[in-house]
All heavy atoms as TSV, in Angstrom:
chain	resi	resn	atom	element	x	y	z
A	1	MET	N	N	-26.044	13.334	-23.505
A	1	MET	CA	C	-26.899	12.454	-22.702
A	1	MET	C	C	-26.188	11.120	-22.483
A	1	MET	O	O	-25.568	10.579	-23.388
A	1	MET	CB	C	-28.233	12.253	-23.420
A	1	MET	CG	C	-29.204	11.412	-22.670
A	1	MET	SD	S	-30.797	11.419	-23.533
A	1	MET	CE	C	-31.727	10.556	-22.345
A	2	ALA	N	N	-26.296	10.607	-21.282
A	2	ALA	CA	C	-25.655	9.335	-20.937
A	2	ALA	C	C	-26.327	8.194	-21.681
A	2	ALA	O	O	-27.516	8.220	-21.957
A	2	ALA	CB	C	-25.740	9.106	-19.440
A	3	ASN	N	N	-25.547	7.170	-21.990
A	3	ASN	CA	C	-26.059	5.991	-22.664
A	3	ASN	C	C	-26.452	4.959	-21.605
A	3	ASN	O	O	-25.610	4.212	-21.123
A	3	ASN	CB	C	-25.011	5.427	-23.615
A	3	ASN	CG	C	-25.523	4.274	-24.425
A	3	ASN	OD1	O	-26.727	4.053	-24.538
A	3	ASN	ND2	N	-24.627	3.521	-25.009
A	4	VAL	N	N	-27.718	4.954	-21.219
A	4	VAL	CA	C	-28.231	4.038	-20.205
A	4	VAL	C	C	-29.270	3.141	-20.849
A	4	VAL	O	O	-30.142	3.609	-21.577
A	4	VAL	CB	C	-28.860	4.804	-19.022
A	4	VAL	CG1	C	-29.474	3.850	-18.026
A	4	VAL	CG2	C	-27.817	5.681	-18.344
A	5	LYS	N	N	-29.180	1.846	-20.582
A	5	LYS	CA	C	-30.151	0.879	-21.101
A	5	LYS	C	C	-30.807	0.168	-19.932
A	5	LYS	O	O	-30.137	-0.220	-18.976
A	5	LYS	CB	C	-29.472	-0.133	-22.014
A	5	LYS	CG	C	-28.947	0.498	-23.280
A	5	LYS	CD	C	-28.369	-0.529	-24.198
A	5	LYS	CE	C	-27.855	0.188	-25.438
A	5	LYS	NZ	N	-27.360	-0.725	-26.432
A	6	VAL	N	N	-32.125	0.001	-20.031
A	6	VAL	CA	C	-32.891	-0.723	-19.027
A	6	VAL	C	C	-33.437	-1.971	-19.705
A	6	VAL	O	O	-34.132	-1.880	-20.714
A	6	VAL	CB	C	-34.048	0.134	-18.463
A	6	VAL	CG1	C	-34.859	-0.662	-17.462
A	6	VAL	CG2	C	-33.505	1.414	-17.842
A	7	GLN	N	N	-33.105	-3.137	-19.161
A	7	GLN	CA	C	-33.519	-4.400	-19.757
A	7	GLN	C	C	-34.371	-5.171	-18.761
A	7	GLN	O	O	-33.972	-5.386	-17.613
A	7	GLN	CB	C	-32.283	-5.215	-20.142
A	7	GLN	CG	C	-32.597	-6.490	-20.878
A	7	GLN	CD	C	-31.325	-7.200	-21.337
A	7	GLN	OE1	O	-30.221	-6.890	-20.899
A	7	GLN	NE2	N	-31.484	-8.149	-22.222
A	8	VAL	N	N	-35.554	-5.584	-19.200
A	8	VAL	CA	C	-36.458	-6.377	-18.381
A	8	VAL	C	C	-36.468	-7.789	-18.967
A	8	VAL	O	O	-36.903	-7.993	-20.097
A	8	VAL	CB	C	-37.885	-5.783	-18.370
A	8	VAL	CG1	C	-38.796	-6.610	-17.481
A	8	VAL	CG2	C	-37.852	-4.335	-17.921
A	9	LEU	N	N	-35.974	-8.743	-18.214
A	9	LEU	CA	C	-35.883	-10.126	-18.670
A	9	LEU	C	C	-37.016	-10.961	-18.090
A	9	LEU	O	O	-37.495	-10.682	-16.993
A	9	LEU	CB	C	-34.545	-10.728	-18.235
A	9	LEU	CG	C	-33.287	-10.003	-18.697
A	9	LEU	CD1	C	-32.058	-10.601	-18.022
A	9	LEU	CD2	C	-33.152	-10.095	-20.199
A	10	ASP	N	N	-37.451	-11.993	-18.815
A	10	ASP	CA	C	-38.435	-12.921	-18.271
A	10	ASP	C	C	-37.865	-13.599	-17.030
A	10	ASP	O	O	-36.715	-14.040	-17.028
A	10	ASP	CB	C	-38.781	-14.009	-19.296
A	10	ASP	CG	C	-39.735	-13.527	-20.366
A	10	ASP	OD1	O	-40.398	-12.500	-20.157
A	10	ASP	OD2	O	-39.801	-14.175	-21.423
A	11	ASN	N	N	-38.681	-13.687	-15.993
A	11	ASN	CA	C	-38.322	-14.422	-14.777
A	11	ASN	C	C	-36.984	-13.985	-14.187
A	11	ASN	O	O	-36.228	-14.809	-13.676
A	11	ASN	CB	C	-38.300	-15.927	-15.060
A	11	ASN	CG	C	-39.564	-16.391	-15.730
A	11	ASN	OD1	O	-40.651	-15.940	-15.397
A	11	ASN	ND2	N	-39.445	-17.279	-16.697
A	12	ALA	N	N	-36.697	-12.703	-14.253
A	12	ALA	CA	C	-35.401	-12.187	-13.811
A	12	ALA	C	C	-35.545	-10.725	-13.393
A	12	ALA	O	O	-36.607	-10.135	-13.534
A	12	ALA	CB	C	-34.391	-12.326	-14.944
A	13	PRO	N	N	-34.464	-10.132	-12.886
A	13	PRO	CA	C	-34.525	-8.746	-12.424
A	13	PRO	C	C	-34.553	-7.741	-13.574
A	13	PRO	O	O	-34.393	-8.103	-14.739
A	13	PRO	CB	C	-33.227	-8.587	-11.632
A	13	PRO	CG	C	-32.277	-9.521	-12.298
A	13	PRO	CD	C	-33.122	-10.708	-12.685
A	14	ILE	N	N	-34.713	-6.494	-13.213
A	14	ILE	CA	C	-34.523	-5.390	-14.147
A	14	ILE	C	C	-33.039	-5.072	-14.115
A	14	ILE	O	O	-32.452	-4.903	-13.042
A	14	ILE	CB	C	-35.340	-4.159	-13.724
A	14	ILE	CG1	C	-36.830	-4.468	-13.844
A	14	ILE	CG2	C	-34.954	-2.940	-14.552
A	14	ILE	CD1	C	-37.727	-3.390	-13.284
A	15	ILE	N	N	-32.422	-5.005	-15.291
A	15	ILE	CA	C	-30.999	-4.713	-15.384
A	15	ILE	C	C	-30.833	-3.317	-15.972
A	15	ILE	O	O	-31.395	-3.016	-17.023
A	15	ILE	CB	C	-30.270	-5.752	-16.252
A	15	ILE	CG1	C	-30.436	-7.138	-15.635
A	15	ILE	CG2	C	-28.792	-5.384	-16.403
A	15	ILE	CD1	C	-29.913	-8.269	-16.487
A	16	ILE	N	N	-30.081	-2.470	-15.282
A	16	ILE	CA	C	-29.795	-1.123	-15.755
A	16	ILE	C	C	-28.313	-1.067	-16.058
A	16	ILE	O	O	-27.479	-1.279	-15.177
A	16	ILE	CB	C	-30.180	-0.065	-14.708
A	16	ILE	CG1	C	-31.671	-0.197	-14.386
A	16	ILE	CG2	C	-29.840	1.335	-15.210
A	16	ILE	CD1	C	-32.128	0.650	-13.236
A	17	LYS	N	N	-27.973	-0.807	-17.343
A	17	LYS	CA	C	-26.577	-0.734	-17.773
A	17	LYS	C	C	-26.257	0.685	-18.199
A	17	LYS	O	O	-26.995	1.300	-18.954
A	17	LYS	CB	C	-26.326	-1.696	-18.932
A	17	LYS	CG	C	-26.467	-3.143	-18.538
A	17	LYS	CD	C	-26.175	-4.054	-19.693
A	17	LYS	CE	C	-26.339	-5.511	-19.277
A	17	LYS	NZ	N	-26.089	-6.422	-20.381
A	18	GLY	N	N	-25.147	1.179	-17.726
A	18	GLY	CA	C	-24.718	2.547	-17.994
A	18	GLY	C	C	-24.610	3.276	-16.674
A	18	GLY	O	O	-25.248	2.908	-15.683
A	19	ASP	N	N	-23.803	4.293	-16.617
A	19	ASP	CA	C	-23.602	5.025	-15.365
A	19	ASP	C	C	-24.934	5.544	-14.841
A	19	ASP	O	O	-25.607	6.327	-15.503
A	19	ASP	CB	C	-22.620	6.172	-15.565
A	19	ASP	CG	C	-21.215	5.668	-15.849
A	19	ASP	OD1	O	-20.899	4.546	-15.428
A	19	ASP	OD2	O	-20.449	6.400	-16.494
A	20	SER	N	N	-25.338	5.063	-13.670
A	20	SER	CA	C	-26.640	5.372	-13.092
A	20	SER	C	C	-26.496	5.687	-11.610
A	20	SER	O	O	-25.599	5.184	-10.943
A	20	SER	CB	C	-27.595	4.185	-13.227
A	20	SER	OG	O	-27.736	3.802	-14.568
A	21	GLU	N	N	-27.424	6.489	-11.122
A	21	GLU	CA	C	-27.481	6.822	-9.701
A	21	GLU	C	C	-28.796	6.275	-9.151
A	21	GLU	O	O	-29.862	6.592	-9.664
A	21	GLU	CB	C	-27.413	8.339	-9.527
A	21	GLU	CG	C	-27.375	8.790	-8.103
A	21	GLU	CD	C	-27.222	10.300	-7.986
A	21	GLU	OE1	O	-27.260	11.001	-9.016
A	21	GLU	OE2	O	-27.082	10.769	-6.848
A	22	LEU	N	N	-28.726	5.449	-8.130
A	22	LEU	CA	C	-29.900	4.874	-7.479
A	22	LEU	C	C	-30.236	5.747	-6.283
A	22	LEU	O	O	-29.399	5.967	-5.401
A	22	LEU	CB	C	-29.598	3.438	-7.040
A	22	LEU	CG	C	-30.728	2.663	-6.380
A	22	LEU	CD1	C	-31.903	2.495	-7.339
A	22	LEU	CD2	C	-30.217	1.300	-5.924
A	23	LEU	N	N	-31.464	6.269	-6.251
A	23	LEU	CA	C	-31.900	7.176	-5.190
A	23	LEU	C	C	-32.950	6.507	-4.318
A	23	LEU	O	O	-33.746	5.699	-4.790
A	23	LEU	CB	C	-32.512	8.444	-5.803
A	23	LEU	CG	C	-31.663	9.201	-6.814
A	23	LEU	CD1	C	-32.455	10.354	-7.408
A	23	LEU	CD2	C	-30.381	9.687	-6.192
A	24	ASP	N	N	-32.991	6.881	-3.037
A	24	ASP	CA	C	-34.045	6.389	-2.148
A	24	ASP	C	C	-35.288	7.262	-2.303
A	24	ASP	O	O	-35.313	8.182	-3.127
A	24	ASP	CB	C	-33.565	6.316	-0.690
A	24	ASP	CG	C	-33.309	7.669	-0.052
A	24	ASP	OD1	O	-33.692	8.719	-0.608
A	24	ASP	OD2	O	-32.715	7.681	1.051
A	25	GLY	N	N	-36.316	7.000	-1.524
A	25	GLY	CA	C	-37.588	7.719	-1.617
A	25	GLY	C	C	-37.490	9.197	-1.301
A	25	GLY	O	O	-38.353	9.980	-1.687
A	26	GLU	N	N	-36.439	9.592	-0.620
A	26	GLU	CA	C	-36.231	10.996	-0.276
A	26	GLU	C	C	-35.288	11.693	-1.246
A	26	GLU	O	O	-34.948	12.854	-1.072
A	26	GLU	CB	C	-35.687	11.105	1.148
A	26	GLU	CG	C	-36.659	10.585	2.186
A	26	GLU	CD	C	-36.067	10.598	3.588
A	26	GLU	OE1	O	-34.854	10.857	3.745
A	26	GLU	OE2	O	-36.828	10.334	4.533
A	27	GLY	N	N	-34.834	10.959	-2.289
A	27	GLY	CA	C	-33.943	11.532	-3.279
A	27	GLY	C	C	-32.473	11.483	-2.909
A	27	GLY	O	O	-31.645	12.081	-3.583
A	28	LYS	N	N	-32.132	10.743	-1.848
A	28	LYS	CA	C	-30.739	10.614	-1.427
A	28	LYS	C	C	-30.069	9.477	-2.192
A	28	LYS	O	O	-30.672	8.427	-2.415
A	28	LYS	CB	C	-30.654	10.335	0.072
A	28	LYS	CG	C	-31.184	11.471	0.921
A	28	LYS	CD	C	-31.140	11.122	2.384
A	28	LYS	CE	C	-31.797	12.211	3.209
A	28	LYS	NZ	N	-31.947	11.820	4.607
A	29	THR	N	N	-28.819	9.687	-2.561
A	29	THR	CA	C	-28.069	8.682	-3.306
A	29	THR	C	C	-27.825	7.441	-2.452
A	29	THR	O	O	-27.310	7.535	-1.346
A	29	THR	CB	C	-26.720	9.250	-3.782
A	29	THR	OG1	O	-26.966	10.364	-4.634
A	29	THR	CG2	C	-25.916	8.209	-4.544
A	30	MET	N	N	-28.221	6.297	-2.990
A	30	MET	CA	C	-27.951	5.016	-2.337
A	30	MET	C	C	-26.698	4.376	-2.931
A	30	MET	O	O	-25.935	3.731	-2.237
A	30	MET	CB	C	-29.129	4.061	-2.530
A	30	MET	CG	C	-30.395	4.484	-1.823
A	30	MET	SD	S	-31.791	3.397	-2.193
A	30	MET	CE	C	-31.217	1.828	-1.594
A	31	GLU	N	N	-26.551	4.543	-4.264
A	31	GLU	CA	C	-25.471	3.868	-4.966
A	31	GLU	C	C	-25.287	4.510	-6.331
A	31	GLU	O	O	-26.242	4.938	-6.956
A	31	GLU	CB	C	-25.841	2.388	-5.130
A	31	GLU	CG	C	-24.835	1.551	-5.844
A	31	GLU	CD	C	-25.237	0.086	-5.920
A	31	GLU	OE1	O	-26.230	-0.324	-5.292
A	31	GLU	OE2	O	-24.542	-0.647	-6.625
A	32	VAL	N	N	-24.053	4.548	-6.792
A	32	VAL	CA	C	-23.725	4.951	-8.154
A	32	VAL	C	C	-23.016	3.752	-8.767
A	32	VAL	O	O	-22.084	3.204	-8.180
A	32	VAL	CB	C	-22.821	6.204	-8.181
A	32	VAL	CG1	C	-22.417	6.538	-9.600
A	32	VAL	CG2	C	-23.527	7.389	-7.530
A	33	SER	N	N	-23.484	3.312	-9.951
A	33	SER	CA	C	-22.940	2.096	-10.535
A	33	SER	C	C	-23.081	2.121	-12.051
A	33	SER	O	O	-23.908	2.844	-12.597
A	33	SER	CB	C	-23.684	0.883	-9.971
A	33	SER	OG	O	-23.163	-0.307	-10.509
A	34	SER	N	N	-22.302	1.295	-12.718
A	34	SER	CA	C	-22.419	1.154	-14.167
A	34	SER	C	C	-23.359	0.009	-14.536
A	34	SER	O	O	-23.731	-0.141	-15.689
A	34	SER	CB	C	-21.051	0.931	-14.803
A	34	SER	OG	O	-20.471	-0.260	-14.309
A	35	GLU	N	N	-23.764	-0.808	-13.536
A	35	GLU	CA	C	-24.738	-1.875	-13.791
A	35	GLU	C	C	-25.462	-2.214	-12.493
A	35	GLU	O	O	-24.828	-2.497	-11.475
A	35	GLU	CB	C	-24.065	-3.123	-14.356
A	35	GLU	CG	C	-25.067	-4.193	-14.752
A	35	GLU	CD	C	-24.450	-5.297	-15.593
A	35	GLU	OE1	O	-23.537	-5.025	-16.388
A	35	GLU	OE2	O	-24.906	-6.443	-15.443
A	36	LEU	N	N	-26.782	-2.177	-12.549
A	36	LEU	CA	C	-27.623	-2.497	-11.400
A	36	LEU	C	C	-28.570	-3.630	-11.761
A	36	LEU	O	O	-29.084	-3.673	-12.882
A	36	LEU	CB	C	-28.453	-1.280	-10.980
A	36	LEU	CG	C	-27.691	-0.060	-10.484
A	36	LEU	CD1	C	-28.631	1.140	-10.416
A	36	LEU	CD2	C	-27.092	-0.348	-9.120
A	37	HIS	N	N	-28.825	-4.526	-10.831
A	37	HIS	CA	C	-29.799	-5.609	-10.995
A	37	HIS	C	C	-30.844	-5.391	-9.906
A	37	HIS	O	O	-30.585	-5.649	-8.732
A	37	HIS	CB	C	-29.131	-6.972	-10.836
A	37	HIS	CG	C	-28.141	-7.263	-11.908
A	37	HIS	ND1	N	-28.181	-8.414	-12.645
A	37	HIS	CD2	C	-27.102	-6.552	-12.395
A	37	HIS	CE1	C	-27.201	-8.411	-13.524
A	37	HIS	NE2	N	-26.533	-7.279	-13.382
A	38	LEU	N	N	-32.015	-4.934	-10.306
A	38	LEU	CA	C	-33.046	-4.563	-9.341
A	38	LEU	C	C	-34.154	-5.612	-9.276
A	38	LEU	O	O	-34.651	-6.084	-10.300
A	38	LEU	CB	C	-33.638	-3.197	-9.706
A	38	LEU	CG	C	-32.628	-2.050	-9.761
A	38	LEU	CD1	C	-33.323	-0.766	-10.157
A	38	LEU	CD2	C	-31.907	-1.889	-8.430
A	39	CYS	N	N	-34.561	-5.940	-8.049
A	39	CYS	CA	C	-35.614	-6.918	-7.804
A	39	CYS	C	C	-36.945	-6.409	-8.344
A	39	CYS	O	O	-37.299	-5.254	-8.166
A	39	CYS	CB	C	-35.741	-7.165	-6.300
A	39	CYS	SG	S	-37.090	-8.272	-5.849
A	40	ARG	N	N	-37.698	-7.278	-9.011
A	40	ARG	CA	C	-39.050	-6.924	-9.420
A	40	ARG	C	C	-40.083	-7.947	-8.962
A	40	ARG	O	O	-41.263	-7.805	-9.210
A	40	ARG	CB	C	-39.145	-6.699	-10.924
A	40	ARG	CG	C	-38.870	-7.890	-11.774
A	40	ARG	CD	C	-38.792	-7.442	-13.232
A	40	ARG	NE	N	-38.808	-8.575	-14.109
A	40	ARG	CZ	C	-39.865	-9.000	-14.786
A	40	ARG	NH1	N	-40.995	-8.365	-14.696
A	40	ARG	NH2	N	-39.787	-10.049	-15.556
A	41	CYS	N	N	-39.630	-8.972	-8.222
A	41	CYS	CA	C	-40.562	-9.996	-7.745
A	41	CYS	C	C	-40.978	-9.755	-6.296
A	41	CYS	O	O	-41.968	-10.307	-5.840
A	41	CYS	CB	C	-39.938	-11.382	-7.882
A	41	CYS	SG	S	-38.604	-11.711	-6.709
A	42	GLY	N	N	-40.184	-8.966	-5.548
A	42	GLY	CA	C	-40.489	-8.693	-4.154
A	42	GLY	C	C	-39.948	-9.725	-3.177
A	42	GLY	O	O	-40.159	-9.607	-1.977
A	43	LEU	N	N	-39.243	-10.750	-3.664
A	43	LEU	CA	C	-38.751	-11.817	-2.795
A	43	LEU	C	C	-37.332	-11.597	-2.275
A	43	LEU	O	O	-36.901	-12.280	-1.349
A	43	LEU	CB	C	-38.816	-13.162	-3.535
A	43	LEU	CG	C	-40.208	-13.600	-3.978
A	43	LEU	CD1	C	-40.121	-14.845	-4.859
A	43	LEU	CD2	C	-41.090	-13.855	-2.776
A	44	SER	N	N	-36.593	-10.668	-2.841
A	44	SER	CA	C	-35.200	-10.432	-2.452
A	44	SER	C	C	-35.096	-10.010	-0.991
A	44	SER	O	O	-35.896	-9.228	-0.494
A	44	SER	CB	C	-34.589	-9.345	-3.339
A	44	SER	OG	O	-33.274	-9.052	-2.909
A	45	GLN	N	N	-34.070	-10.517	-0.318
A	45	GLN	CA	C	-33.766	-10.097	1.050
A	45	GLN	C	C	-32.819	-8.898	1.036
A	45	GLN	O	O	-32.428	-8.408	2.088
A	45	GLN	CB	C	-33.147	-11.253	1.831
A	45	GLN	CG	C	-34.078	-12.440	1.999
A	45	GLN	CD	C	-35.343	-12.074	2.756
A	45	GLN	OE1	O	-35.280	-11.528	3.844
A	45	GLN	NE2	N	-36.489	-12.355	2.162
A	46	ASN	N	N	-32.438	-8.452	-0.161
A	46	ASN	CA	C	-31.481	-7.358	-0.326
A	46	ASN	C	C	-32.082	-6.253	-1.209
A	46	ASN	O	O	-31.406	-5.713	-2.068
A	46	ASN	CB	C	-30.179	-7.896	-0.936
A	46	ASN	CG	C	-29.070	-6.881	-0.928
A	46	ASN	OD1	O	-29.009	-6.030	-0.056
A	46	ASN	ND2	N	-28.190	-6.965	-1.898
A	47	LYS	N	N	-33.370	-5.959	-1.018
A	47	LYS	CA	C	-34.042	-4.956	-1.838
A	47	LYS	C	C	-33.356	-3.607	-1.716
A	47	LYS	O	O	-32.884	-3.278	-0.639
A	47	LYS	CB	C	-35.503	-4.817	-1.427
A	47	LYS	CG	C	-36.327	-6.032	-1.747
A	47	LYS	CD	C	-37.764	-5.803	-1.293
A	47	LYS	CE	C	-38.560	-7.059	-1.277
A	47	LYS	NZ	N	-38.542	-7.767	-0.023
A	48	PRO	N	N	-33.255	-2.841	-2.764
A	48	PRO	CA	C	-33.908	-3.024	-4.046
A	48	PRO	C	C	-33.134	-3.928	-5.004
A	48	PRO	O	O	-33.537	-4.140	-6.135
A	48	PRO	CB	C	-33.987	-1.605	-4.605
A	48	PRO	CG	C	-32.745	-0.959	-4.116
A	48	PRO	CD	C	-32.546	-1.549	-2.722
A	49	HIS	N	N	-32.012	-4.492	-4.545
A	49	HIS	CA	C	-31.195	-5.345	-5.410
A	49	HIS	C	C	-31.739	-6.765	-5.479
A	49	HIS	O	O	-32.318	-7.266	-4.520
A	49	HIS	CB	C	-29.749	-5.376	-4.905
A	49	HIS	CG	C	-29.128	-4.021	-4.853
A	49	HIS	ND1	N	-28.689	-3.364	-5.965
A	49	HIS	CD2	C	-28.900	-3.185	-3.816
A	49	HIS	CE1	C	-28.209	-2.188	-5.626
A	49	HIS	NE2	N	-28.337	-2.049	-4.312
A	50	CYS	N	N	-31.521	-7.394	-6.606
A	50	CYS	CA	C	-31.905	-8.798	-6.780
A	50	CYS	C	C	-30.853	-9.678	-6.118
A	50	CYS	O	O	-29.658	-9.458	-6.277
A	50	CYS	CB	C	-31.988	-9.120	-8.272
A	50	CYS	SG	S	-32.324	-10.853	-8.613
A	51	ASP	N	N	-31.305	-10.686	-5.372
A	51	ASP	CA	C	-30.380	-11.653	-4.771
A	51	ASP	C	C	-30.618	-13.073	-5.289
A	51	ASP	O	O	-30.079	-14.025	-4.766
A	51	ASP	CB	C	-30.463	-11.607	-3.239
A	51	ASP	CG	C	-31.786	-12.111	-2.686
A	51	ASP	OD1	O	-32.665	-12.545	-3.467
A	51	ASP	OD2	O	-31.952	-12.070	-1.459
A	52	GLY	N	N	-31.447	-13.199	-6.318
A	52	GLY	CA	C	-31.706	-14.506	-6.917
A	52	GLY	C	C	-32.838	-15.278	-6.263
A	52	GLY	O	O	-33.120	-16.413	-6.645
A	53	SER	N	N	-33.509	-14.682	-5.284
A	53	SER	CA	C	-34.595	-15.371	-4.576
A	53	SER	C	C	-35.753	-15.748	-5.494
A	53	SER	O	O	-36.546	-16.622	-5.164
A	53	SER	CB	C	-35.130	-14.496	-3.442
A	53	SER	OG	O	-34.171	-14.330	-2.443
A	54	HIS	N	N	-35.852	-15.108	-6.649
A	54	HIS	CA	C	-36.956	-15.348	-7.579
A	54	HIS	C	C	-36.871	-16.716	-8.265
A	54	HIS	O	O	-37.868	-17.215	-8.765
A	54	HIS	CB	C	-36.962	-14.264	-8.675
A	54	HIS	CG	C	-35.728	-14.278	-9.516
A	54	HIS	ND1	N	-34.601	-13.593	-9.146
A	54	HIS	CD2	C	-35.436	-14.918	-10.667
A	54	HIS	CE1	C	-33.669	-13.790	-10.064
A	54	HIS	NE2	N	-34.144	-14.596	-10.985
A	55	GLN	N	N	-35.711	-17.319	-8.279
A	55	GLN	CA	C	-35.521	-18.558	-9.022
A	55	GLN	C	C	-36.497	-19.633	-8.559
A	55	GLN	O	O	-36.609	-19.916	-7.381
A	55	GLN	CB	C	-34.083	-19.034	-8.897
A	55	GLN	CG	C	-33.140	-18.069	-9.581
A	55	GLN	CD	C	-31.688	-18.478	-9.443
A	55	GLN	OE1	O	-31.353	-19.507	-8.874
A	55	GLN	NE2	N	-30.805	-17.656	-9.969
A	56	GLU	N	N	-37.211	-20.185	-9.523
A	56	GLU	CA	C	-38.213	-21.238	-9.313
A	56	GLU	C	C	-39.450	-20.756	-8.549
A	56	GLU	O	O	-40.299	-21.556	-8.192
A	56	GLU	CB	C	-37.611	-22.450	-8.596
A	56	GLU	CG	C	-36.407	-23.044	-9.280
A	56	GLU	CD	C	-36.703	-23.574	-10.672
A	56	GLU	OE1	O	-37.799	-24.116	-10.905
A	56	GLU	OE2	O	-35.819	-23.440	-11.537
A	57	LYS	N	N	-39.559	-19.447	-8.265
A	57	LYS	CA	C	-40.700	-18.939	-7.500
A	57	LYS	C	C	-41.447	-17.814	-8.206
A	57	LYS	O	O	-42.534	-17.458	-7.794
A	57	LYS	CB	C	-40.222	-18.414	-6.138
A	57	LYS	CG	C	-39.584	-19.456	-5.274
A	57	LYS	CD	C	-39.057	-18.836	-4.010
A	57	LYS	CE	C	-38.235	-19.856	-3.232
A	57	LYS	NZ	N	-37.470	-19.246	-2.181
A	58	PHE	N	N	-40.863	-17.241	-9.230
A	58	PHE	CA	C	-41.422	-16.053	-9.879
A	58	PHE	C	C	-41.462	-16.281	-11.379
A	58	PHE	O	O	-40.458	-16.615	-11.989
A	58	PHE	CB	C	-40.540	-14.845	-9.550
A	58	PHE	CG	C	-40.935	-13.572	-10.259
A	58	PHE	CD1	C	-42.094	-12.905	-9.923
A	58	PHE	CD2	C	-40.125	-13.038	-11.237
A	58	PHE	CE1	C	-42.444	-11.724	-10.551
A	58	PHE	CE2	C	-40.459	-11.855	-11.864
A	58	PHE	CZ	C	-41.624	-11.202	-11.526
A	59	LYS	N	N	-42.619	-16.147	-11.950
A	59	LYS	CA	C	-42.771	-16.325	-13.389
A	59	LYS	C	C	-43.375	-15.070	-13.976
A	59	LYS	O	O	-44.331	-14.507	-13.444
A	59	LYS	CB	C	-43.681	-17.515	-13.715
A	59	LYS	CG	C	-43.185	-18.832	-13.148
A	59	LYS	CD	C	-41.918	-19.263	-13.820
A	59	LYS	CE	C	-41.456	-20.601	-13.252
A	59	LYS	NZ	N	-40.109	-20.916	-13.566
A	60	SER	N	N	-42.809	-14.616	-15.063
A	60	SER	CA	C	-43.345	-13.444	-15.749
A	60	SER	C	C	-43.098	-13.595	-17.237
A	60	SER	O	O	-42.240	-14.364	-17.664
A	60	SER	CB	C	-42.660	-12.173	-15.250
A	60	SER	OG	O	-41.300	-12.169	-15.632
A	61	LYS	N	N	-43.835	-12.866	-18.000
A	61	LYS	CA	C	-43.669	-12.861	-19.442
A	61	LYS	C	C	-43.531	-11.402	-19.857
A	61	LYS	O	O	-44.432	-10.613	-19.649
A	61	LYS	CB	C	-44.882	-13.505	-20.119
A	61	LYS	CG	C	-44.798	-13.557	-21.612
A	61	LYS	CD	C	-43.857	-14.641	-22.061
A	61	LYS	CE	C	-43.941	-14.777	-23.577
A	61	LYS	NZ	N	-43.010	-15.711	-24.090
A	62	VAL	N	N	-42.379	-11.055	-20.403
A	62	VAL	CA	C	-42.127	-9.691	-20.849
A	62	VAL	C	C	-42.508	-9.602	-22.325
A	62	VAL	O	O	-42.074	-10.413	-23.134
A	62	VAL	CB	C	-40.646	-9.307	-20.647
A	62	VAL	CG1	C	-40.387	-7.911	-21.154
A	62	VAL	CG2	C	-40.285	-9.425	-19.176
A	63	ARG	N	N	-43.313	-8.611	-22.650
A	63	ARG	CA	C	-43.753	-8.438	-24.038
A	63	ARG	C	C	-43.337	-7.066	-24.541
A	63	ARG	O	O	-43.585	-6.058	-23.887
A	63	ARG	CB	C	-45.263	-8.559	-24.119
A	63	ARG	CG	C	-45.760	-9.931	-23.749
A	63	ARG	CD	C	-47.271	-10.037	-23.933
A	63	ARG	NE	N	-47.699	-11.358	-23.545
A	63	ARG	CZ	C	-48.428	-11.626	-22.471
A	63	ARG	NH1	N	-48.822	-10.667	-21.685
A	63	ARG	NH2	N	-48.756	-12.857	-22.190
A	64	ALA	N	N	-42.711	-7.053	-25.689
A	64	ALA	CA	C	-42.330	-5.786	-26.319
A	64	ALA	C	C	-43.571	-5.198	-26.996
A	64	ALA	O	O	-44.417	-5.927	-27.490
A	64	ALA	CB	C	-41.235	-5.993	-27.333
A	65	LYS	N	N	-43.665	-3.880	-26.978
A	65	LYS	CA	C	-44.796	-3.214	-27.646
A	65	LYS	C	C	-44.373	-2.658	-28.965
A	65	LYS	O	O	-43.287	-2.323	-29.211
A	65	LYS	CB	C	-45.341	-2.087	-26.761
A	65	LYS	CG	C	-46.032	-2.643	-25.564
A	65	LYS	CD	C	-46.663	-1.515	-24.802
A	65	LYS	CE	C	-47.461	-2.095	-23.636
A	65	LYS	NZ	N	-48.245	-1.138	-22.970
């Protein structure tokens, strides 16, 4: 099994580390990468990737269970 880690940071994107394949809604490959930064605030102009648009506009609190 591949070693993939998903990290959710406060006030920041979701970071996926490890060889990953990003698929669109139809299951087609968009990108293969060893690290992805995905938008979770909805403000990025480069969705699904984070472009930093969240800075000073998006606040969240990530809680571990």
